[in-house]
TORKEKE-910408 format. One record per residue (C-alpha): residue number from 1; x, y, z. Coordinates in nm, 2 decimals. Layout:
<pamis>
{NUM, {X, Y, Z}}
...
</pamis>
This chain:
<pamis>
{1, {0.00, 0.00, 0.00}}
{2, {0.28, 0.24, 0.09}}
{3, {0.44, 0.17, -0.25}}
{4, {0.12, 0.24, -0.43}}
{5, {0.08, 0.57, -0.25}}
{6, {0.44, 0.67, -0.33}}
{7, {0.39, 0.57, -0.69}}
{8, {0.08, 0.78, -0.72}}
{9, {0.24, 1.07, -0.55}}
{10, {0.54, 1.06, -0.78}}
{11, {0.31, 1.02, -1.09}}
{12, {0.11, 1.33, -0.98}}
{13, {0.43, 1.53, -0.93}}
{14, {0.56, 1.43, -1.28}}
{15, {0.22, 1.50, -1.43}}
{16, {0.21, 1.84, -1.25}}
{17, {0.56, 1.93, -1.38}}
{18, {0.46, 1.84, -1.73}}
{19, {0.15, 2.06, -1.70}}
{20, {0.36, 2.35, -1.58}}
{21, {0.60, 2.31, -1.87}}
{22, {0.30, 2.30, -2.12}}
{23, {0.15, 2.60, -1.94}}
{24, {0.48, 2.80, -1.96}}
{25, {0.51, 2.71, -2.34}}
{26, {0.15, 2.84, -2.40}}
{27, {0.23, 3.16, -2.20}}
{28, {0.54, 3.21, -2.41}}
{29, {0.35, 3.17, -2.74}}
{30, {0.08, 3.41, -2.61}}
{31, {0.34, 3.66, -2.52}}
{32, {0.50, 3.64, -2.86}}
{33, {0.16, 3.68, -3.03}}
{34, {0.10, 3.99, -2.81}}
{35, {0.45, 4.11, -2.89}}
{36, {0.39, 4.10, -3.26}}
{37, {0.06, 4.29, -3.21}}
{38, {0.23, 4.55, -2.99}}
{39, {0.53, 4.60, -3.23}}
{40, {0.28, 4.64, -3.51}}
{41, {0.09, 4.90, -3.31}}
{42, {0.41, 5.07, -3.21}}
{43, {0.53, 5.10, -3.58}}
{44, {0.19, 5.25, -3.67}}
{45, {0.23, 5.51, -3.39}}
{46, {0.60, 5.60, -3.42}}
{47, {0.75, 5.78, -3.72}}
{48, {1.06, 5.55, -3.67}}
{49, {1.18, 5.28, -3.44}}
{50, {1.35, 5.42, -3.14}}
{51, {1.10, 5.70, -3.09}}
{52, {0.94, 5.71, -2.74}}
{53, {0.57, 5.65, -2.76}}
{54, {0.33, 5.70, -2.46}}
{55, {0.22, 5.37, -2.31}}
{56, {-0.13, 5.50, -2.30}}
{57, {-0.13, 5.52, -2.68}}
{58, {-0.15, 5.14, -2.70}}
{59, {-0.51, 5.17, -2.59}}
{60, {-0.50, 4.90, -2.33}}
{61, {-0.64, 4.92, -1.98}}
{62, {-0.39, 5.02, -1.71}}
{63, {-0.39, 4.67, -1.58}}
{64, {-0.33, 4.52, -1.92}}
{65, {-0.06, 4.77, -2.00}}
{66, {0.13, 4.70, -1.67}}
{67, {0.10, 4.32, -1.70}}
{68, {0.19, 4.30, -2.07}}
{69, {0.48, 4.54, -2.06}}
{70, {0.61, 4.40, -1.73}}
{71, {0.62, 4.06, -1.88}}
{72, {0.81, 4.19, -2.18}}
{73, {1.05, 4.37, -1.95}}
{74, {1.11, 4.05, -1.75}}
{75, {1.19, 3.85, -2.06}}
{76, {1.56, 3.89, -2.14}}
{77, {1.51, 3.82, -2.51}}
{78, {1.25, 4.09, -2.54}}
{79, {1.36, 4.35, -2.28}}
{80, {1.69, 4.43, -2.45}}
{81, {1.49, 4.58, -2.74}}
{82, {1.27, 4.80, -2.51}}
{83, {1.36, 5.13, -2.35}}
{84, {1.13, 5.27, -2.10}}
{85, {1.13, 5.64, -1.99}}
{86, {0.93, 5.88, -1.79}}
{87, {0.80, 6.22, -1.90}}
{88, {0.59, 6.48, -1.71}}
{89, {0.23, 6.52, -1.80}}
{90, {0.18, 6.16, -1.93}}
{91, {0.00, 5.88, -1.76}}
{92, {0.24, 5.66, -1.55}}
{93, {0.23, 5.28, -1.54}}
{94, {0.41, 5.06, -1.30}}
{95, {0.64, 4.84, -1.51}}
{96, {0.86, 4.59, -1.33}}
{97, {0.85, 4.81, -1.01}}
{98, {0.92, 5.14, -1.18}}
{99, {0.68, 5.41, -1.29}}
{100, {0.72, 5.49, -1.66}}
{101, {0.52, 5.67, -1.92}}
{102, {0.69, 5.59, -2.26}}
{103, {0.85, 5.30, -2.44}}
{104, {1.08, 5.30, -2.74}}
{105, {1.15, 4.98, -2.95}}
{106, {1.48, 4.91, -3.12}}
{107, {1.44, 4.81, -3.48}}
{108, {1.61, 4.48, -3.41}}
{109, {1.30, 4.37, -3.21}}
{110, {1.17, 4.23, -3.54}}
{111, {1.44, 3.96, -3.52}}
{112, {1.25, 3.79, -3.24}}
{113, {0.91, 3.80, -3.40}}
</pamis>
C-alpha cells in the first residue's frame, strides 16, 4: 500500500511538472503573439523605431498595460529591445516596479518575432 501511494504521489508530481511546462510554453506563445501585435501597433504610432511612444497610446487598460509590458521587460530576449522612460504630463504605469510613461523599441525587435 505504501508503494502504491508513493507511486501515485510521484506520478502526480511528474504530471504536474509536465502541466507546468506546457502552461509555460503556452504563455510564451501568447506573449510572442502579443509582442507582434504591440510591435505592429508601435510601428503605426511611431515615425521611426527608437522614438518614445506613450504607453497610453497602445489603448490597453492600465492593468493590461502594466501586466503586458512588465512581462516583456522581465523576458531577457525581449527586454533588450525595449527602452522605458518617464515624462511629465503623461499617464504613468508601474512596469517591473518602476513608474514609466513611454516606451521605445529598437528596430532589431523584429528579429525575435
